[in-house]
N, C-alpha and C positions, 0 to 999 in steps of 0.2 A: 619464592615467588618474588617477594622482594617488590618495585614499585610497575613490574609488568601488568600485577594484577589492576593496575588500574589504566590498561592500554584500552581495553574494548569499550571502557566508558568516551572513550576519544575518537577513537578510529572512526565513528560514523561522521567527523570534520569533513573526509574526504567523499561524502553525501554530495557535496554541492559540487566538484568540477565533474566527477563520475554523471551527476544527474543532467548537468550543461552539455557534456560531450556527446553522453548519449541520446539527449534530443536534438542536437545537429546533425549526427552521422551516422546514427543507426536507424535500421528500420523501424518504424514504431512497433510492431509486432515485436521483433526482438527486444529493443528497449522497454517495452512494458515487461516480457515475462524476466530480461534480466535484474533489473531496479529493482522488481517484486521481490527476488529472492536474495538480491545483496540488500535490501532492507529490513526482510525476515531474518538471516542470519546474524546480521548487526545487531538488533534488537536483541535477539535470544540470546548474543553471546554480552551483552553490556545485561540484558537481567539477570545473568547467569553470573558474572561478577561482583553484583551488589547482593547475591544469595550467598557466595564467598565470601565479603567483604562483612556480610549480619553478623553469618555462624566465629566469627574470628573474633569479632570485634565486643560481640556481647554474650562471651560464654561465660566471662567473669561478673559478669549483671545478676543480684541478688535475687532469686527465685528460678533463674534460668533454668530449663529440664535439662539442657546438656549436661553430659558427664564433667564432674570438677576437673579432671584433669585436661581438660579441654580449655581451662584456661590459664595453662601455666605458660610463663614468661617464654618458654622454650617455641610455645605454639603461638603466642601473640607476636614474637618476631618475625613470624614470616609474613606480618603483615604490616607495611609502615604506618604511624597512628590509628593502630589500631581500634581505641575507644571511641574516636572523634568518629573515624570511618565506621564502625561498625552501629553507632547509636544514627550516623545518618544515614547508613543503608537502610534502616528499620522503617523509615520515614518516605525515602524513595519507593523501597519495594513497594507499601500502602499505597502508595500515590498511582504505580505502575497497575497495580494490582484494579483499583478502584476506577482507573481512568478507563482502561480494558475494560472491565465490568460492564462499565456506563456504555462505552460505544458499542458494544455485541447487545446488547438490552437497547438501546435506541435504535440499531439496523434492522434490529428482530421487530421491535414496535412499528417501524416506519413499513415496513414489508406487508406486515399484517393490518395495517389501516388500509395500504394501498390497494390489496385483496378485497379487502368488505368494500373498499368503494366501487368497484367491480362487482358486486355482487347484482344479479337482475340481468346483467349485462347478457347477451350472445356471447356463447363458445367461441371465439374466431379468436386467430392469432395477433389480429390489431384490435382493440377496443378503445372506439372514441367516445370519449365523454361530451355530453354539452353544455360545456363551459366555453364561457368568451375570455378566459385568462388564457391566454397562449402559453402550453407547456408542451414537452412531449419527452418520455424516458421509457428506459429497457426494464421490465418487473421480472426480476429473476420467478422459476419455477418453486414449488416446496415439494420437499421430500416426505417420505412417508406411503403407505398404502394408497393411501390418496392423494398421491404426490398431482399436482398440476401444470404442466407445462409453462417455461417463462411466454409472457405477453408483451406486447407494444402497445404502450398507453400513449394516445394524443388525444388534447383538447381540438374540439371545433374550433376554437378559436386559435390556434396553430395552423389547421388546416383553412382555414378562410385566408391567410398571411400568404402564403403561398400558393407557386403556379401548380399546374398537374405533375410537369417533370420536376418540380422541386420536391414535391409530397414523395415521389418514388424513390428521391435521393433521402430525404427521414424515413420511410420508412425501412432503406436497405441499410441504413446507418444504425438505428435501433435493432433491426435483425442482426448485423455484426456481431453488438454487447451480447446478443443473447445466445448466438451458437459460439462465442468465443470465452462465454462466462467471464467477461470481464468485472463482474463485480465482486467473486471472490479477490480479484488483484486490488481492488479499490481498499476493498474493506484488509487485505492483508496490511497494503499499504499503509493502511489509518490505524490500524493497530501498532503498527511498527514505529510510525510519528508518538505514538501516545508513549510507548513503551519507551522511547528515547528522544527528545526533543530536538535534539542534532539530525534527525531523518527527517525533518519537516520539509527540507528541499526536495530529498528524494521522494516524499508523498507527491509533492506537487507535481515533480516530474513522470510518474507512474498516471495521473489523474489527465496530464495533457497528452502520454502517449498514448494512451488508452481510446481517447478521442481522434488524437490520428490514423490510429489504426482501423477503429470504424468510417472516419471520412474515408481512407484509402479503399475499403471494401465495399463503401457505397458508393465512389466514383467507379470503379470496376465494372460494379453490376449495373449503376448507369450507363455507361460509355461514354460519361460526359464529365470534364472534372471541372470544369469554368461552371455548371449549371450546380453542381456538389456544393463548390465554393459559395455560388450566390445564394443557396438554402442555407447555410451555414451562418452568411454574414446576416439576412434579412432575418431567421429566427433568432439569432442575437440581440438582435435590438429589439426583439416586443418577447422573449422568452421570461417567466419566470422561473428556467430551473426546475431538478430534480427534484423530488420531496424530501430525500436525504443524501450524504454526500458519499454513501458507496453504492447510489443507484446512477447508473449512467444515462447521462441528459445530452438531448442535441446538440443543444448551444449553451450547454457548459460542460467542464469549468475551463477558467485557464483564457490565454491569448487568443481571443480566437480571429484577431488581423493575421498573427503568428499560423494559425490553421486556413486561413483563407490562400495566405501567398503561399503557402507548401502544397494548397492544392492547385494551385496556379503555376506551378515548374512542374520539374519532371516527375516520374514516377520514382520513389527512391527504389535502388537497388535491394532486389531479394534476398541478396550475401548475409547470411546468419552469421559468420566470422571474418572482419573485415584480413586484410594484410596488417600486420602488427606495423607497418610502419606510416600507418595514414593514421590520421586521428581518431578515426573510428576504433581502428585496431587499438591503438594508445587509450582510449575508453575502456574497451573490456580487459585488458591487462591491468589497468588500475582497480576496476572494479573487482576483478580476479586476487590482486593482490590483497587487497584491502581486507577483503572476505575472509582470504586464507590465512591473513596475519590474527585478525581477531579471534576466530575461534580456532587457531594453534593458541593462542594466547589465553584464554579461555581455559582448553583442554590442559595445559599446561600447568597453571593454577589450580584447576579443579583436582588433577590427579596429585601433582606438589600438596595440595591440601589432604587431601587423604591418606596420601601416607602420611603425612607430619600426626590427622588425627589416628589414625591407626596405632601410630609409635607409640602416641600416649594417650590410649588407650588401657586398661587393665586388662589381665587375660583372668 
């Protein structure tokens, strides 16, 4: 395997240029889906890489449950600096597991508390809470036999700060979040960033693109991009945001001036795969090549390790 086993750990460095190009040149719907997919694949590959390093680098430690033959010098030679890398991989994998678990638990707790706050209110798609603090967010539905459909949660403080047409834009924006299941993209990008900190720029880009996606849907439904832009700007001045990072809120996250400027500009082209010679096409190809390289590197390292360990395992 050699040094190529470390490649999946550093390939997420390509996330920054990918994120910037996708934000600027792709339709927000395409950018959200693409960046979430890229982040998930790169995070899985880097985690697999850590697992490979741990297996090879710790097989020779006393008390290890792995077969003794896996600690042979021929096996350890497959990974450079196997002892140091293996011990470091243990701590890194533990940190990834703890961070991702905490993120999932926190997300579940926020959603549960949000649903408890709606107890006693009429069963309607839009839940208006009597609260002077301005906020609005999309609350995903629950699963199971007693599953409930998603609801739009908005405070009276937020509604009072907007005009009638701006309220329509707000409701359309949050409805778009629910219809397109944006909470899944946001949570996936958040978990990917927890698994590999180099993917944080990609997570921020997914947050922004998901909001832009909902902005465009709201502008299309309302029929006035200026009204939608004005609603976004006014809400950003007073909003407290969503209760959790994986719940989409009207005025958050990210660069509100960029969202307003985009709404004041032309409608983004709906093309899913721009021509290769354009900046948008280049963004897609960079993402595809980077993701494929990381996946192939991880697959190559995994297959090579399996073959090495199989050869070293006594029959």
